C-alpha positions as CSV (number, residue, x, y, z in Angstrom):
1,M,-18.8,7.2,-7.0
2,D,-21.3,4.8,-5.6
3,I,-20.7,3.0,-2.2
4,S,-21.0,-0.4,-4.1
5,E,-17.7,0.5,-5.9
6,F,-16.0,1.2,-2.5
7,R,-15.5,-2.5,-1.6
8,V,-12.4,-4.1,-3.1
9,A,-12.2,-7.8,-3.6
10,I,-8.8,-9.3,-2.8
11,E,-8.2,-13.0,-3.5
12,H,-7.1,-15.2,-0.6
13,L,-7.9,-12.5,1.9
14,P,-8.2,-14.2,5.3
15,P,-11.7,-14.6,6.6
16,G,-13.1,-11.8,8.7
17,Y,-11.6,-8.9,6.8
18,A,-13.2,-6.6,4.2
19,V,-11.2,-4.0,2.3
20,Y,-12.6,-0.7,1.1
21,A,-10.7,1.8,-1.1
22,A,-11.1,4.8,-3.3
23,L,-9.0,7.4,-5.1
24,F,-9.8,11.0,-4.3
25,T,-8.5,13.4,-7.0
26,N,-7.8,17.2,-6.6
27,V,-8.1,17.0,-2.8
28,Q,-8.2,20.5,-1.3
29,N,-7.9,19.7,2.4
30,V,-4.8,17.4,2.6
31,A,-3.3,19.5,5.4
32,F,-6.4,18.8,7.5
33,L,-6.3,15.1,6.8
34,Q,-2.6,14.9,7.6
35,A,-3.3,16.8,10.9
36,Q,-5.9,14.2,11.8
37,L,-3.4,11.4,11.2
38,V,-0.7,13.1,13.2
39,A,-3.2,13.7,16.1
40,R,-4.2,10.0,15.9
41,N,-7.8,10.9,15.6
42,P,-9.6,7.5,15.7
43,A,-12.3,8.8,13.4
44,F,-9.6,9.1,10.7
45,E,-8.1,5.7,11.0
46,Y,-7.4,5.1,7.3
47,A,-4.4,4.4,5.2
48,L,-4.0,7.7,3.4
49,V,-1.5,7.2,0.6
50,D,-0.1,9.8,-1.9
51,A,-1.4,8.4,-5.2
52,A,1.7,9.8,-7.0
53,T,3.7,6.9,-5.4
54,V,1.4,4.1,-6.5
55,V,1.9,2.5,-9.9
56,S,-1.3,0.4,-10.0
57,R,-4.2,-1.0,-8.2
58,T,-2.3,-4.3,-7.7
59,H,0.6,-2.3,-6.1
60,L,-1.7,-0.8,-3.5
61,L,-3.6,-4.1,-2.9
62,A,-0.4,-6.0,-2.4
63,A,0.5,-3.6,0.4
64,V,-3.0,-4.0,1.9
65,Y,-2.7,-7.8,1.7
66,R,0.6,-7.8,3.5
67,A,-0.7,-5.5,6.2
68,V,-3.7,-7.8,6.7
69,L,-1.4,-10.8,7.1
70,S,0.7,-8.9,9.6
71,H,-2.4,-8.0,11.5
72,Q,-3.7,-11.5,11.5
73,G,-0.3,-12.9,12.6
74,S,0.0,-10.2,15.4
75,S,3.2,-9.0,13.8
76,L,2.4,-5.3,13.1
77,K,5.4,-3.0,13.2
78,T,3.2,0.1,13.3
79,P,0.2,1.1,15.5
80,N,-2.5,-0.3,13.3
81,I,-3.4,-2.1,10.0
82,H,-3.8,1.2,8.2
83,S,-0.4,2.6,9.0
84,E,1.0,-0.9,8.3
85,T,-0.4,-0.6,4.8
86,V,1.6,2.6,4.2
87,L,4.7,0.8,5.6
88,S,4.1,-2.2,3.3
89,L,4.4,0.0,0.3
90,S,8.0,0.7,1.2
91,P,11.0,-1.3,0.0
92,S,12.7,-0.7,3.4
93,L,11.7,-1.3,7.0
94,N,12.2,2.4,7.9
95,I,8.8,3.5,9.2
96,A,9.4,7.2,9.2
97,E,10.8,7.1,5.7
98,A,7.7,5.0,4.5
99,Y,5.3,7.6,6.0
100,R,7.3,10.5,4.5
101,R,7.5,8.9,1.0
102,F,4.2,7.1,0.7
103,G,1.9,8.8,3.1
104,I,0.2,12.1,2.4
105,S,1.9,15.5,2.8
106,K,0.8,19.1,2.3
107,E,1.9,18.8,-1.4
108,T,-0.3,15.8,-2.1
109,Q,-3.0,16.4,-4.7
110,N,-4.5,12.9,-5.1
111,V,-5.2,10.6,-2.2
112,L,-5.8,6.8,-2.1
113,V,-7.9,6.0,0.9
114,V,-8.0,2.4,2.3
115,K,-10.1,1.2,5.2
116,V,-9.9,-2.4,6.4
117,L,-13.0,-3.5,8.4
118,L,-14.2,-6.7,10.0
119,D,-16.8,-8.3,7.7
120,D,-19.7,-7.7,10.1
121,I,-19.1,-3.9,10.2
122,S,-21.0,-1.8,7.7
123,A,-19.1,0.3,5.3
124,A,-21.9,2.9,4.9
125,P,-20.8,5.1,7.9
126,V,-17.2,4.9,6.7
127,W,-18.2,6.1,3.2
128,E,-20.4,8.9,4.6
129,H,-17.5,10.0,6.8
130,L,-15.1,10.1,3.8
131,A,-17.6,11.9,1.6
132,A,-18.1,14.5,4.3
133,N,-14.4,15.0,5.2
134,V,-12.4,14.6,2.0
135,E,-12.7,17.6,-0.3
136,G,-12.0,16.0,-3.6
137,T,-13.5,13.9,-6.4
138,A,-14.1,10.3,-5.5
139,V,-13.0,7.8,-8.2
140,P,-13.4,4.0,-8.0
141,L,-10.2,2.2,-7.6
142,T,-11.2,0.2,-10.7
143,D,-10.5,3.3,-12.8
144,T,-6.9,2.4,-13.8
145,A,-6.6,5.4,-16.2
146,A,-7.4,7.8,-13.4
147,L,-4.8,6.2,-11.1
148,A,-2.2,6.1,-13.9
149,Q,-2.7,9.9,-14.4
150,C,-1.9,10.4,-10.7
151,T,1.3,8.3,-10.7
152,D,4.7,10.1,-10.7
153,L,6.9,7.4,-12.3
154,A,10.0,9.4,-11.6
155,R,9.3,9.4,-7.9
156,V,8.4,5.7,-7.9
157,R,11.7,4.8,-9.7
158,K,13.6,7.0,-7.2
159,Y,11.9,5.5,-4.1
160,Y,12.4,1.9,-5.3
161,K,15.9,2.6,-6.7
162,L,15.0,1.7,-10.3
163,N,16.7,4.6,-12.1
164,G,19.5,2.4,-13.4
165,V,17.3,-0.4,-14.6
166,E,18.0,-0.9,-18.3
167,A,14.7,-2.5,-19.1
168,L,12.8,0.7,-18.0
169,S,14.9,2.9,-20.2
170,K,14.2,0.7,-23.3
171,S,10.5,0.8,-22.9
172,S,7.8,3.5,-22.8
173,G,4.1,3.9,-22.2
174,E,2.1,1.0,-20.9
175,A,5.0,-1.4,-21.3
176,Q,7.2,0.8,-19.0
177,R,4.4,1.1,-16.5
178,H,4.0,-2.7,-16.4
179,E,7.7,-3.4,-16.0
180,T,7.9,-0.8,-13.2
181,E,4.9,-2.5,-11.5
182,M,6.7,-5.9,-11.6
183,L,9.9,-4.4,-10.2
184,V,8.0,-2.6,-7.4
185,L,6.1,-5.7,-6.4
186,G,9.3,-7.6,-6.3
187,A,11.0,-5.0,-4.1
188,M,8.0,-5.1,-1.7
189,A,8.1,-8.9,-1.5
190,L,11.9,-8.9,-0.8
191,R,11.7,-6.3,1.9
192,G,13.1,-7.5,5.2
193,L,14.5,-10.8,3.8
């Protein structure tokens, strides 16, 4: 993956923010990455998300957008914008549950990495740090087929309480994925209301 594919454009992103994201498949050092997060190592201040829990690029970017708005409005519920991204994926306000369900664990195989920077900060050192420290294959977030292969739809339906939704049982394949995405985005939008 080229560094030019690392930056992600998000419409209506407030001025001053730049979002960078990539999918790392077959990650071999997830325990190390998780240990860096737990130790709050500032060099590893990223949103590290288990790709199995994300339905689509839109799903992830909706969480990033919500985290950026919380950061801009000084209403973060977590220590930083990156941990807020993980919380924003959750349909509930339970922070520990969000980290456990959507964050990485020792069983995680594919990791979505998100870094939010101020526009005037270069992404090159961030990309170099990731390339040196994440032992996996980097895939651009634009590769929807790669992300779809990582998604565990059964887990997503469980976490968002979609198992009894009749529309999902009547569809399959891409139609089911799209319907799941719409329901997940709705659950995220309704959280906390």
